[in-house]
C-alpha positions in Angstrom: -1.0 -6.6 12.5 -3.5 -7.1 9.9 -3.6 -9.7 6.9 -5.5 -8.6 3.5 -6.2 -11.2 1.3 -5.9 -10.6 -2.4 -6.0 -13.3 -4.7 -3.1 -16.1 -4.7 -1.1 -13.4 -2.6 -1.4 -11.7 1.6 0.1 -8.6 2.2 1.2 -8.1 5.8 0.6 -4.2 6.4 0.5 -2.7 10.1 -2.6 -1.7 11.7 -0.9 1.5 12.8 0.0 2.3 9.3 -3.3 1.0 7.9 -5.2 3.3 10.0 -3.2 6.3 9.0 -3.9 5.7 5.4 -7.3 5.2 5.8 -7.6 8.6 7.5 -6.0 10.1 4.6 -8.2 8.4 2.4 -11.4 9.1 4.3 -12.7 11.8 2.1 -12.7 9.3 -1.1 -14.2 6.2 0.3 -17.8 5.8 -0.4 -17.7 7.4 -3.9 -18.6 5.8 -6.6 -17.1 5.8 -10.3 -17.4 8.8 -12.5 -20.0 6.9 -15.0 -21.9 5.8 -11.8 -22.2 9.8 -11.0 -22.6 11.1 -14.5 -25.8 8.8 -15.3 -27.0 10.0 -11.7 -26.7 13.7 -12.7 -28.7 13.0 -15.8 -31.1 11.2 -13.6 -31.7 14.2 -11.5 -32.1 16.5 -13.9 -34.8 14.9 -15.9 -36.5 14.0 -12.5 -36.7 17.9 -11.7 -38.1 18.1 -15.3 -40.7 15.6 -14.7 -41.6 17.1 -11.2 -42.9 20.3 -12.9 -44.3 19.2 -16.5 -46.1 15.8 -15.3 -49.1 17.7 -13.4 -48.8 16.7 -10.3 -50.6 19.0 -7.3 -48.3 21.8 -6.4 -47.2 20.8 -3.0 -46.2 17.1 -4.5 -44.7 18.6 -7.6 -42.5 20.9 -5.2 -41.4 18.1 -2.8 -40.5 15.6 -5.5 -38.6 18.7 -6.8 -36.7 19.3 -4.0 -36.0 15.8 -3.4 -34.7 15.6 -7.4 -32.6 19.0 -6.5 -30.8 17.4 -3.4 -30.1 14.0 -5.5 -29.0 16.1 -8.7 -26.8 18.2 -6.4 -24.8 15.3 -4.8 -24.5 13.5 -7.9 -22.6 17.0 -9.0 -20.6 17.1 -6.3 -19.8 13.5 -6.1 -18.6 13.6 -9.9 -16.6 16.9 -9.1 -14.7 15.1 -6.4 -14.4 11.8 -8.1 -13.0 13.8 -11.3 -10.9 16.0 -9.6 -9.2 13.8 -7.8 -8.9 10.6 -9.6 -9.0 8.2 -7.0 -10.0 4.7 -7.9 -10.1 1.2 -5.8 -6.7 0.6 -8.0 -5.0 3.2 -6.9 -5.9 2.2 -3.0 -4.8 -1.2 -3.8 -1.5 -0.3 -5.5 -0.8 1.9 -1.9 -1.9 -1.0 0.4 0.6 -3.3 -1.4 2.9 -0.7 -0.8 2.5 -0.8 2.7 2.9 -4.4 2.9 5.9 -5.7 5.4 6.4 -8.7 3.2 9.9 -8.4 2.0 9.4 -11.1 -1.0 7.0 -12.9 -2.6 8.6 -15.7 -4.3 7.8 -18.9 -6.1 10.5 -21.9 -6.1 10.9 -24.3 -8.3 12.3 -28.1 -7.1 13.6 -30.3 -9.6 15.0 -33.3 -8.9 16.6 -36.0 -10.3 17.0 -39.2 -7.6 17.6 -37.2 -4.6 19.8 -34.9 -6.0 17.9 -31.2 -7.0 19.2 -28.4 -9.5 20.7 -25.2 -8.1 22.5 -22.5 -10.1 24.7 -20.0 -9.0 23.8 -16.7 -7.7 26.7 -14.3 -8.5 24.8 -11.2 -6.4 24.4 -13.3 -3.2 27.3 -15.7 -3.5 25.3 -18.7 -2.9 23.6 -21.6 -5.2 19.6 -21.3 -5.0 17.3 -23.4 -6.6 15.2 -21.7 -9.6 13.2 -19.1 -8.8 11.1 -16.0 -10.0 8.9 -13.4 -8.2 5.8 -14.6 -7.7 2.9 -13.2 -9.7 -0.8 -12.3 -8.0 -2.5 -14.5 -10.4 -1.4 -18.3 -10.7 -2.1 -18.7 -14.4 -0.2 -16.0 -14.3 2.5 -17.2 -12.2 2.9 -20.8 -14.0 3.0 -18.8 -17.2 6.1 -16.6 -16.0 7.5 -19.3 -14.3 7.6 -22.0 -17.3 9.1 -19.0 -19.7 11.8 -18.3 -16.8 12.6 -22.3 -16.6 12.7 -22.9 -20.1 14.5 -19.4 -21.5 17.2 -19.1 -18.4 17.7 -23.2 -18.3 17.6 -24.4 -21.8 14.6 -26.9 -21.5 11.8 -26.5 -24.2 8.4 -25.8 -22.4 6.8 -29.5 -23.8 9.2 -31.2 -22.0 8.1 -30.2 -18.2 5.1 -29.5 -16.4 4.9 -27.6 -12.9 2.8 -28.7 -10.0 2.2 -26.6 -7.2 3.0 -28.6 -3.9 2.8 -26.1 -0.9 3.0 -22.3 0.1 5.0 -21.7 3.1 5.7 -18.2 5.0 9.2 -17.5 6.9 10.4 -14.4 8.9 13.9 -13.8 8.9 16.0 -10.7 9.8 16.5 -8.4 6.6 19.9 -6.5 7.3 18.6 -4.0 4.6 15.9 -2.8 6.8 17.5 -3.8 10.5 14.4 -5.7 11.4 12.5 -8.5 10.8 10.5 -9.2 7.5 8.5 -11.9 6.3 9.3 -13.9 2.9 6.1 -15.9 1.0 7.2 -19.0 -0.8 5.1 -20.7 -3.4 6.7 -24.1 -3.7 6.5 -25.7 -7.3 7.8 -29.4 -8.4 8.7 -29.8 -12.1 8.1 -33.0 -13.9 10.5 -32.9 -16.5 9.5 -34.9 -19.4 12.7 -35.4 -21.2 16.3 -34.2 -19.8 18.5 -31.9 -21.6 21.7 -33.3 -22.6 23.3 -30.7 -20.4 21.6 -31.3 -17.6 23.2 -34.9 -17.4 26.3 -34.0 -15.9 27.0 -33.1 -12.2 27.8 -29.7 -13.2 26.9 -27.6 -16.6 26.5 -24.2 -17.6 23.3 -22.8 -19.5 22.3 -19.2 -20.4 24.9 -17.6 -18.4 24.2 -19.8 -15.4 26.5 -22.1 -13.6 24.6 -25.3 -12.3 24.7 -28.1 -10.5 22.8 -30.8 -8.8 23.1 -31.4 -5.0 21.6 -33.1 -2.3 19.5 -31.5 0.7 21.6 -33.5 3.2 24.6 -31.2 0.9 23.1 -28.4 1.0 22.4 -28.2 4.7 26.3 -28.9 4.7 27.3 -26.2 3.2 27.7 -23.0 5.7 27.0 -20.1 2.7 23.3 -22.1 1.6 22.4 -23.2 5.3 23.1 -19.2 6.3 20.9 -17.7 3.5 18.6 -20.1 2.6 18.1 -23.0 5.2 14.3 -22.8 5.4 13.7 -22.9 1.6 16.1 -26.3 1.5 14.2 -27.5 4.5 10.5 -26.6 2.6 11.9 -28.6 -0.4 13.2 -31.5 1.3 10.0 -31.5 3.6 7.6 -31.7 0.1 9.1 -32.3 -3.0 
């Protein structure tokens, strides 16, 4: 298993699949951009002209001309290949991301009131979860998305909270969808609430079509559904937030 690091994210790719992918793309690896080949082609053309117009001895002009022709032909072939195939580093990056065996990259937001934490009910899973959002590749973008999600989804102005990154954990769980163990990457943020919304002051409340509640970690781990689905995340929050 090869772990390929990317900005703020770790991809887990099976080494056999990576080897196969690199073999598929081996003819493109090493070719630079179209612009670079284009510039080299023009330079090679002018080098050919210089070789035969600079008044050099015939043997030197022939040698220089031969080298210039080879450079020009190489640049021309490279330009044709890169132009026809249109393959670049961004496409290879996307293909590697598609090979990632990580089931989910998720950012968790821990919001506490004393020893109680804010949860919302996910109807699809039939389980109460911490506020969460898919993790973006870039940390700045991730914090922006989390702030938008928390403000819009839980009806709290952005000026009334700050997000602090606490820790990252990787957990391996059995995926019923794929019928194999899959890796889950979690990034934990703690929200420091400067002013709690009035609606949040109830033990249970409803905001933006979400049914929310406050629970302690012990209460969560005593709940059979939460314990079965989200035991590892509850433990992470309990230990770090």
